[in-house]
C-alpha positions in Angstrom: -92.8 172.7 84.0 -92.3 169.1 83.0 -93.6 169.9 79.5 -91.1 172.8 79.2 -88.3 170.4 80.4 -89.3 167.9 77.8 -89.2 170.6 75.1 -85.8 171.7 76.2 -84.5 168.1 76.0 -86.1 167.6 72.6 -84.6 170.8 71.1 -81.2 170.8 72.8 -79.4 169.1 69.9 -80.9 171.6 67.4 -79.7 174.4 69.6 -76.2 172.9 69.6 -76.3 172.4 65.8 -77.6 176.0 65.3 -74.9 177.6 67.4 -72.2 175.7 65.5 -73.7 176.6 62.1 -74.4 180.2 62.9 -70.7 180.6 64.0 -69.6 179.0 60.7 -67.9 176.2 62.5 -66.9 173.6 59.8 -68.9 170.4 59.9 -67.1 167.9 62.0 -68.1 164.3 61.6 -67.6 163.4 65.3 -69.2 166.5 66.9 -72.0 167.1 64.5 -72.5 163.4 64.0 -73.0 163.0 67.7 -75.5 165.9 67.7 -77.5 164.2 64.9 -77.4 160.8 66.7 -78.5 162.4 70.0 -81.5 164.1 68.1 -82.5 160.8 66.5 -82.2 159.0 69.9 -84.4 161.6 71.5 -87.0 161.3 68.7 -87.1 157.5 69.2 -87.7 158.0 73.0 -90.4 160.6 72.3 -92.4 158.0 70.3 -92.7 156.1 73.6 -95.7 158.1 75.0 -97.8 157.5 71.8 -97.7 153.7 72.5 -97.5 153.4 76.2 -98.8 156.6 77.9 -101.5 158.2 75.7 -103.5 155.0 75.4 -107.0 156.4 76.2 -109.3 156.0 73.2 -106.2 155.0 71.2 -105.4 158.7 70.7 -101.7 158.0 71.0 -101.5 156.1 67.8 -104.3 158.0 66.0 -103.1 161.5 66.7 -100.0 161.8 68.9 -97.8 159.5 66.8 -98.5 161.2 63.4 -98.2 164.6 65.2 -94.8 163.6 66.6 -93.6 162.3 63.2 -94.7 165.6 61.6 -92.7 167.5 64.3 -89.7 165.4 63.4 -90.0 166.3 59.8 -90.2 170.0 60.7 -87.1 169.7 62.8 -85.3 168.0 59.8 -86.1 171.1 57.8 -84.6 173.3 60.5 -81.4 171.2 60.3 -81.1 171.1 56.5 -81.9 174.8 55.9 -79.0 175.8 58.1 -76.6 174.0 55.8 -77.7 176.2 52.9 -77.5 179.6 54.6 -73.7 180.0 54.4 -73.6 179.1 50.7 -73.5 181.8 48.0 -76.6 184.0 48.2 -77.7 181.8 51.1 -79.3 184.7 53.1 -82.6 184.0 51.4 -82.7 180.5 53.0 -82.6 182.2 56.4 -85.8 184.0 55.5 -87.4 180.8 54.1 -86.4 179.1 57.4 -88.5 181.7 59.2 -91.6 180.2 57.5 -90.9 176.6 58.8 -92.4 177.2 62.2 -95.7 178.8 61.1 -96.2 176.3 58.2 -95.2 173.5 60.6 -97.8 174.6 63.1 -100.5 174.5 60.4 -99.3 171.0 59.5 -99.6 169.9 63.2 -103.1 171.3 63.3 -104.1 168.5 61.0 -103.6 166.0 63.9 -105.4 167.9 66.6 -108.7 167.0 68.2 -111.0 168.9 70.4 -112.0 165.9 72.5 -112.9 167.0 76.1 -111.4 165.4 79.2 -108.2 164.3 77.5 -105.8 166.6 79.4 -102.8 164.2 79.1 -103.3 163.8 75.4 -103.6 167.6 74.9 -100.5 168.2 77.0 -98.4 165.7 75.0 -99.7 167.3 71.7 -98.8 170.7 73.0 -95.2 169.6 73.5 -94.9 169.0 69.8 -96.1 172.5 69.1 -93.8 174.0 71.7 -90.8 172.1 70.3 -91.4 173.7 66.9 -91.9 177.1 68.6 -88.6 176.7 70.6 -86.7 175.7 67.4 -88.1 178.6 65.4 -87.1 181.0 68.2 -83.6 179.6 68.4 -83.1 179.9 64.6 -84.6 183.3 64.4 -82.3 184.6 67.1 -79.1 183.2 65.8 -79.8 184.1 62.1 -81.4 187.5 62.6 -78.8 189.3 60.6 -79.3 187.2 57.5 -83.1 187.4 57.9 -83.0 191.1 58.4 -80.9 191.6 55.1 -83.4 189.5 53.2 -86.4 191.1 54.8 -85.2 194.6 53.9 -84.8 193.5 50.3 -88.3 191.9 50.3 -89.9 194.8 52.0 -89.1 197.0 49.0 -91.1 194.8 46.6 -94.8 194.8 45.9 -95.0 191.3 47.3 -94.5 192.5 50.9 -98.1 193.4 51.7 -99.5 190.4 49.9 -97.2 188.1 51.9 -98.5 189.6 55.1 -102.1 189.2 54.1 -101.5 185.6 53.0 -99.8 184.8 56.4 -102.8 186.3 58.3 -105.3 184.4 56.2 -103.3 181.1 56.7 -103.2 181.7 60.4 -107.0 182.5 60.6 -107.9 179.4 58.6 -105.8 177.1 60.7 -106.2 178.5 64.2 -109.7 178.1 65.8 -110.5 181.1 68.1 -113.2 181.8 70.6 -113.7 184.6 73.1 -115.2 182.3 75.7 -113.9 179.5 77.9 -110.5 181.1 78.3 -109.9 178.9 81.3 -108.6 176.4 78.8 -105.9 178.9 77.7 -103.0 176.8 79.0 -104.1 173.5 77.6 -104.0 172.3 74.0 -106.3 172.8 72.2 -106.9 176.3 73.5 -110.7 176.2 73.1 -113.5 173.6 72.8 -115.1 174.7 69.5 -114.1 175.6 66.0 -115.3 179.2 65.5 -113.1 181.5 63.5 
């Protein structure tokens, strides 16, 4: 529950931003500027665990810090893509925004480690993933009409099955799976070894 609470706090400014953008509320320097400042402030606070909480084996600065910075870059993309959706022919950007979460998860995989007995570190790393998942879900829900229009256009092309195959391959290459040790299901990483 604390991890979910942290995720909700980290992603709340993006939710506020997404609601305003999806309703086509004009950019307001005071309101939207405060949302951006709040998000930046939360990001700065989120860097604190990398230096002062996740200190065992120096994993905080070796893995959690770059993972958190990667998550911040992913969130930046969620913010900027929304500015493009309501431009002329901007529906395609809603569909491209749908790729940010999966590609971002692959980028976060670069910083993960399978080190055993590091539950606190794995929990903090999981929060970065969950923040990306929450953000993707929020954007998908509020821009589903634009995504659906673009998806219907793309579904009629020959690229559709190739795109699905590429997505499955990318997921398979970046997500280690194992059918044993499922007791680790609720911890990050999910399993101890890297079998595909």
